[in-house]
C-alpha positions in Angstrom: 0.0 -0.1 0.1 2.8 1.9 1.1 4.5 1.5 -2.8 1.4 2.2 -4.7 0.6 5.4 -2.2 4.3 7.0 -3.1 3.5 6.5 -7.1 0.5 7.8 -6.8 2.0 11.0 -5.2 4.4 10.8 -7.6 1.6 11.0 -10.1 0.3 13.4 -8.9 3.2 15.6 -9.5 3.0 14.7 -13.4 0.0 16.4 -13.7 1.1 19.1 -11.6 3.9 19.8 -13.8 2.0 18.9 -17.4 -1.1 21.1 -17.2 -0.2 24.0 -15.5 0.4 27.4 -17.2 3.8 28.5 -16.3 4.9 32.3 -17.1 8.2 34.0 -18.1 9.7 36.7 -15.8 10.1 38.3 -19.0 6.4 37.9 -19.5 5.8 39.7 -16.2 7.8 42.5 -16.3 6.4 43.0 -20.0 2.8 42.9 -18.9 2.7 45.0 -15.6 5.4 47.2 -17.1 7.1 48.0 -14.1 11.0 49.1 -14.3 11.8 49.0 -10.0 9.7 46.6 -8.2 9.9 43.9 -10.1 12.4 42.9 -11.9 14.7 43.2 -8.2 11.9 41.1 -6.5 11.7 38.5 -9.4 15.4 38.1 -9.5 16.0 37.7 -6.1 13.2 35.2 -5.3 14.9 33.1 -8.5 17.9 32.6 -6.2 16.0 31.0 -3.4 14.9 28.3 -6.1 11.1 30.4 -5.6 9.4 30.0 -8.6 6.1 29.1 -10.4 4.0 32.2 -11.8 1.0 31.2 -13.4 -1.0 33.7 -16.2 -4.6 33.1 -17.0 -5.8 33.2 -13.4 -9.4 35.0 -11.9 -8.8 36.3 -8.4 -11.9 37.4 -6.6 -11.1 39.2 -3.4 -13.4 38.8 0.0 -13.8 41.0 2.7 -17.0 39.8 4.2 -18.5 36.4 5.6 -21.8 36.0 4.7 -20.3 36.7 0.7 -17.4 34.2 1.7 -20.0 31.2 3.2 -22.6 32.0 0.3 -19.5 32.0 -2.3 -18.1 28.4 -0.6 -21.8 26.5 -0.5 -22.5 27.6 -4.0 -19.2 26.2 -4.6 -19.8 23.2 -3.0 -23.8 22.7 -4.2 -22.1 22.9 -8.6 -19.1 20.3 -7.3 -19.1 17.1 -10.0 -16.0 15.8 -9.5 -14.0 16.0 -6.1 -13.9 18.6 -2.7 -11.0 18.6 -0.9 -11.1 20.7 2.1 -8.1 21.7 4.6 -8.5 23.6 7.7 -7.8 24.4 11.0 -11.2 25.1 12.3 -14.0 23.2 11.6 -16.6 24.3 14.3 -19.5 22.5 15.0 -22.1 25.2 15.1 -24.5 26.6 12.5 -22.1 27.2 9.8 -20.2 23.9 10.4 -23.5 21.6 10.1 -24.5 23.2 7.1 -21.4 22.9 5.4 -21.0 19.5 6.8 -24.6 18.4 5.7 -23.9 20.0 1.9 -20.9 18.4 1.5 -22.6 14.5 3.3 -25.2 15.4 0.3 -22.1 15.3 -2.4 -20.5 12.6 -0.9 -24.0 10.3 -1.6 -23.9 11.4 -4.6 -20.4 9.8 -5.5 -18.5 12.9 -5.8 -14.9 12.2 -3.9 -15.1 14.3 -0.6 -11.9 14.8 1.4 -11.2 16.4 4.5 -8.0 17.1 6.9 -8.9 19.3 10.0 -6.2 20.3 12.7 -6.3 18.2 16.5 -5.7 21.5 18.5 -8.1 23.8 16.7 -11.1 21.5 16.2 -10.4 20.1 20.1 -13.8 22.6 21.1 -15.4 21.2 18.2 -17.9 17.7 19.0 -17.0 14.8 17.7 -20.4 14.7 16.7 -19.8 16.1 13.2 -17.2 14.2 12.3 -18.9 11.0 13.3 -21.6 12.6 10.9 -19.3 13.0 7.8 -18.0 9.6 8.0 -20.9 7.8 8.0 -22.1 9.9 5.1 -18.6 8.5 3.3 -16.3 11.7 3.6 -12.5 11.0 3.9 -11.5 12.5 6.8 -7.9 13.2 8.5 -7.6 14.5 11.9 -3.9 16.1 12.0 -1.4 15.5 14.0 -3.8 13.8 17.0 -3.3 14.9 20.6 -1.8 11.5 21.6 1.9 12.2 24.1 2.1 8.6 23.7 2.6 8.5 20.0 6.7 8.1 19.6 6.4 11.1 16.8 3.7 13.5 18.9 4.4 17.2 18.3 1.8 19.6 19.8 3.6 22.4 18.2 3.4 21.3 14.3 -0.2 22.8 13.2 -1.9 22.8 10.0 -3.3 26.6 9.7 -4.3 26.2 6.3 -7.5 27.6 5.0 -8.0 25.8 1.6 -10.9 24.0 -0.2 -10.6 23.0 -3.8 -13.6 21.7 -6.0 -13.5 19.7 -9.1 -9.6 20.8 -9.3 -10.6 24.3 -10.9 -11.3 26.4 -8.5 -9.5 27.3 -4.9 -10.2 29.2 -1.9 -7.5 30.1 0.5 -7.3 33.2 3.2 -7.8 33.6 6.8 -11.1 32.1 7.0 -12.0 29.3 9.2 -15.4 27.0 9.0 -17.2 28.7 12.0 -20.1 31.4 13.2 -17.5 33.9 13.9 -16.3 34.5 10.4 -20.1 35.2 9.4 -22.1 38.3 9.2 -26.0 38.8 9.9 -26.8 36.7 7.0 -26.0 33.7 9.4 -26.2 35.0 12.8 -22.6 35.2 13.1 -19.9 37.4 14.8 -18.3 39.2 11.7 -15.2 39.0 12.2 -12.6 40.8 9.7 -11.4 38.5 7.6 -9.9 38.5 4.1 -9.9 35.4 1.7 -9.7 34.9 -2.0 -11.7 33.2 -4.5 -8.7 31.5 -7.5 -10.2 30.1 -10.8 -7.6 29.3 -13.6 -4.3 27.0 -14.2 -2.7 27.6 -11.0 -5.7 25.8 -8.6 -3.3 23.0 -9.6 -0.8 24.2 -7.7 -2.9 24.6 -4.5 -5.1 21.0 -5.1 -0.9 19.8 -4.9 -0.2 20.9 -1.9 -3.7 19.5 -0.2 -2.8 16.3 -2.3 1.0 15.7 -0.7 -0.3 16.6 2.8 -3.3 14.1 2.0 -0.9 11.7 1.1 1.7 12.4 4.2 -0.5 11.7 6.3 -1.6 8.6 5.4 -4.9 9.2 3.3 -7.0 7.1 0.8 -6.0 6.5 -2.1 -7.7 8.9 -5.1 -8.9 8.9 -8.5 -6.5 11.3 -9.8 -8.3 12.2 -13.0 -10.8 14.1 -10.6 -8.8 16.2 -9.4 -6.1 17.4 -12.1 -8.4 18.2 -14.8 -7.4 20.6 -18.1 -8.0 23.7 -17.0 -8.2 26.9 -19.6 -7.9 30.8 -18.6 -10.3 32.2 -16.4 -8.7 35.6 -16.4 -5.4 37.5 -16.9 -4.0 37.6 -13.3 -0.6 36.3 -12.5 -0.1 34.5 -9.4 2.1 32.1 -7.5 1.0 29.2 -5.0 3.2 28.9 -2.1 3.6 26.8 1.0 5.3 27.5 4.3 8.1 24.6 3.7 9.2 23.4 0.4 11.7 20.3 0.4 15.0 22.4 -0.1 15.0 23.4 3.7 13.7 26.7 2.2 10.9 29.2 3.5 9.2 30.1 0.4 5.9 32.7 2.3 9.5 34.2 4.9 11.9 34.6 2.0 8.6 36.6 -0.7 8.1 38.2 2.0 11.7 39.7 2.9 11.9 40.0 -1.1 9.3 42.2 -1.5 9.6 44.5 1.5 13.2 44.9 0.4 12.3 46.0 -3.1 9.4 48.0 -2.0 9.5 52.0 -3.7 6.5 53.4 -2.6 4.1 51.8 -0.1 3.9 48.8 2.5 0.7 47.8 3.8 0.2 44.7 6.1 -3.5 43.4 8.0 -2.6 41.0 10.6 -4.1 39.1 12.9 -1.0 37.7 15.2 2.3 39.9 14.6 5.3 39.0 16.3 7.9 39.1 13.3 11.5 37.9 14.0 14.4 40.7 13.7 15.1 40.3 9.7 11.5 41.3 9.1 11.2 44.0 12.0 14.9 45.4 10.4 13.4 45.2 6.9 10.2 47.4 7.8 11.9 50.1 9.5 14.8 50.5 6.5 12.3 50.4 4.5 10.4 53.3 6.1 13.9 55.0 6.8 13.9 55.5 2.8 10.8 56.9 2.9 8.8 54.4 2.3 5.0 54.7 3.2 4.9 51.8 5.9 1.5 50.9 7.5 0.5 48.0 9.6 -2.9 47.2 10.5 -3.3 45.1 14.0 -5.9 43.9 15.8 -7.3 46.6 18.9 -9.6 43.1 19.7 -8.0 40.0 19.5 -8.8 36.4 20.3 -5.6 35.7 21.7 -4.4 38.4 24.0 -1.3 37.0 24.8 -0.2 37.4 21.3 -1.7 40.8 21.5 0.8 41.7 24.4 3.5 40.3 22.5 2.8 42.3 19.0 2.5 45.6 21.4 5.9 45.1 22.9 7.3 45.8 19.6 5.5 49.0 18.7 7.7 51.6 20.0 10.2 50.3 18.1 8.0 50.9 15.0 7.0 53.6 15.6 10.0 55.6 16.4 11.1 54.6 13.2 8.2 56.5 11.3 6.1 52.7 10.9 2.2 53.7 11.8 0.6 51.6 13.5 -3.1 50.8 13.7 -5.8 48.9 15.3 -8.7 48.0 13.6 -11.7 48.8 16.6 -14.7 47.5 14.8 -14.2 43.7 15.6 -11.8 40.6 16.0 -9.4 41.2 13.0 -8.3 37.8 11.7 -7.0 38.6 8.3 -3.1 37.8 7.0 -3.0 39.9 3.8 -0.2 42.3 2.2 0.1 45.1 -0.6 3.1 46.6 -1.6 3.3 49.5 -5.1 0.1 48.3 -6.2 1.4 45.2 -8.1 2.6 42.9 -5.4 0.2 41.5 -2.9 -0.4 38.3 -1.0 -3.1 36.8 1.0 -3.7 33.3 2.9 -3.0 32.2 6.2 0.2 32.9 7.3 1.1 35.3 10.3 4.0 37.3 10.1 5.1 35.1 13.7 7.7 32.3 14.6 5.0 29.7 14.2 3.4 30.1 10.9 7.4 30.3 9.1 8.8 27.4 11.6 6.2 25.2 12.9 2.7 25.3 11.0 1.3 24.3 7.6 0.7 27.4 5.5 -0.6 28.3 2.2 -0.6 31.8 0.3 -1.3 33.5 -2.9 1.2 35.8 -4.3 -0.7 37.8 -6.9 1.0 40.4 -9.1 -1.6 42.5 -10.8 -2.0 46.2 -10.7 -6.0 46.5 -10.9 -5.9 43.8 -7.8 -3.2 45.7 -6.3 -5.4 48.7 -6.0 -8.4 46.6 -4.5 -6.2 45.3 -1.8 -5.1 49.0 -1.2 -8.1 50.4 -0.9 -9.6 48.2 1.7 -6.8 48.8 3.6 -7.5 52.3 3.4 -11.2 51.6 4.7 -10.3 49.3 7.1 -8.0 52.3 8.5 -11.2 54.5 8.7 -12.2 52.6 11.5 -9.3 51.7 13.0 -7.2 53.5 15.7 -3.7 55.4 14.9 -1.1 54.3 17.7 0.7 57.8 18.3 4.2 57.5 20.1 3.6 59.6 23.1 0.5 58.4 23.9 1.9 54.6 23.8 4.9 56.2 26.4 2.5 57.3 28.6 0.7 53.4 28.9 0.6 52.1 32.7 3.1 50.8 34.2 1.3 47.5 34.4 0.7 47.2 30.6 4.3 47.4 30.1 4.9 44.8 32.4 2.5 42.6 30.4 3.7 43.0 27.0 7.4 42.5 28.4 6.3 39.3 29.8 4.5 37.6 27.0 6.9 38.9 24.1 10.3 37.6 26.1 7.9 34.3 26.2 6.4 34.3 22.9 8.6 30.9 22.1 5.9 29.1 24.3 3.4 30.2 21.4 
């Protein structure tokens, strides 16, 4: 069985390579017509061995939870071949059960439905929802179950991805898990502020491959590859790269791409991040950009579901503010998005936070989008969000209570416990 599974993974790679519409860096530069950011950015990531931009894609930006679940449910209802879902959290609330029943209906009709959910992320989820889906012939994998007596047990390594691929031709990736907190009024949710994207086009095969690689590594059931890698025609003209947090060449594609993009910014860097505890390389890169005259702004949560991380993040404020990096805290709801946009050209949306866990431990997936119209949409959304935020001023920050300083110092010093 292991040899069969190994052969299947190799076969999936051939589909992955054979049907993907790769484009050259010269084509990207010519299409986007940028003489400053793109040439140096593309040359540098190529040196790291990071490549694989695909043309002919359509990318839809989703910043509303109700719109996201409407699109997700519609795509599931229209599925004809396969549905692959990889999620950190699959709650047993109204949204979770609604999706579970839709997936069960598809499995009943003979469509292959596969789910990977994280054991820690779903620790508060009722086992009944997973039992129901198994009885309905949905294949499920619990990523790294909490079983300390197992030889290779590791509580720290988690699957933090939020990825769904339908019929090998539509992908959803971003920050939204399966749960009511991300929904709005329509689904009686908590309206967390998050960002997702819907992608159609050749790059979807890369996201499908990421899922199947993890599926087989975790001992997933054998699948009919023909249902996962159909021939895909161009759906638009957007250039996209799919990135995972780790690669077999021991580089960190999402991390390295962030660093290179920040280093080559000319006009602005706008980052929105839920759990922002960057290492010193990223901190220094952002400060260096600000000192060169780049407009560097960071949007972080005023209301967080993990206060420990929020305190640790705030410990860095003084260093940023003294270097002309502007910081805002979003006040309308919990901010959970993980996005960035640079110079209207480079944008990223995905599951990866700018913290140690995302880059060193978690399984993450991001999309890099090189497209001026999409970049402008991202910039407009960022500016809209900061209108619902409070800008942190250095003088006021210095006057915060001493007990608050101690909390920030303690949480930052012990951030490695997270």
